[in-house]
N, C-alpha and C positions, 0 to 999 in steps of 0.2 A: 390336119395335124392341129389339135388344139393344145394352145399354150396358155399358161396361168399367167398372172401378172407378175407372181413371184419368180418363175423360170426367165420371164422376159428382162426382169431387172437383174437377174444372176447373170444372164449373158452381156447385159450391158456392163456390170461390173466387172467381169473378167477382160472386156475390152479395154476398161479405162485403166485397170491394173496392169495390162501388157505396157502400157505408155507410163504410167506414173508411179515412182518408187521414191522412199525417203530415205536418207540416211543420218548419221549424226549431226552433220553441220546443218543440213536440210530437211526436216522429218515430214513424215506424211500427214495431214491433216484429214483423218478420216472421219466420215459422218454415218451415225446409224440414226433412222427415224423410225420410231414405232408409231402406233395411233396416239398414244397419250404422251410421249416423252421424246426428247432428242439426247443421244450422245455423241461425244466427240473424243478423239484419242491422238496424239501425236506419237506418230509411231517410224522407229529406225527400223527399215527392212533389213538393212545389212546384218544385223544383230537379233533381228526379231524382238525387239523390245517395245515396249510401250514406256514413252518417257513421261507422259502426263495425260490426265484424263479430265474431262467435266461433263455433266450431264445435267437435266432440268430435274433431275431428283434430289440433287445437294439441298441441304436444309435452308441455306439462304436463298436459293432461287424458288424451291417449291413452296416455301412460307408465302410468297407474294401471289397476290390475286389479281393475275394478268393472263391475257389471251396467249396462247401458244406460240404466236409469231413473237411476241414480246421476250416471252421465255427465251426462246432460242436465242434472241440477240444477246440475252444475258449471258447464255452459255457460250457464245462466241466471246465476249468481252471476257467471262473466267479464264477460257483456254488462253486466251492472248496474255492475259497476267501471269499465267502459270509458266508460259513459254518464255517471257522475258525475265522470270525469275531463274530460269534455267539458262538465260544468255541468248536464246534464239530471237532471231529477227524474220527470218523468211522460213516459208513452209510450201509444200507444194499440196495444192488442195484436191482431195479425193471425194467427190460428192456421192460415191458409194451406189451408183446406178440411179439416183433420185434425180429429177429434173432440178436444174438451178432456178428454183422457185418458190415463193413461200417461205416456208420455215428454213430450208437450207441456205436460200438467198439470205434471209435475215440473221442466220449464224455467221455466214462469211462477210456480212457488211459488220457485223459487231466486232468480229476478231480484227477487220482492217482498221475500223476507227479506234480501236485499243492499241494498235501499232502493230501488227502482224502484216508482214509483205506476203504477195502471191498474186 
């Protein structure tokens, strides 16, 4: 059986999602990483709503000439700022099937430094 990288990641995603769910008080911090950009959302799974989102395509982040890891850290700080504006302190981290390494780790550390708990 040949399995692609994408199908392997999909299986990991489903395994994580069985255990990780967010609600209005403690939303899920979901990460999507493409080759060029990184996207993050705060999701209330009970109502199926996205409460806030941030990405490296936002004007203030994309305008800066920085490596992708540093931009990921900026995205983490941006989502933490939006979460505190909504009155949220705690979140559940959903790495989306990616290894907790590199850009995903930088995003998480940026969010933690800006005041989110997970």
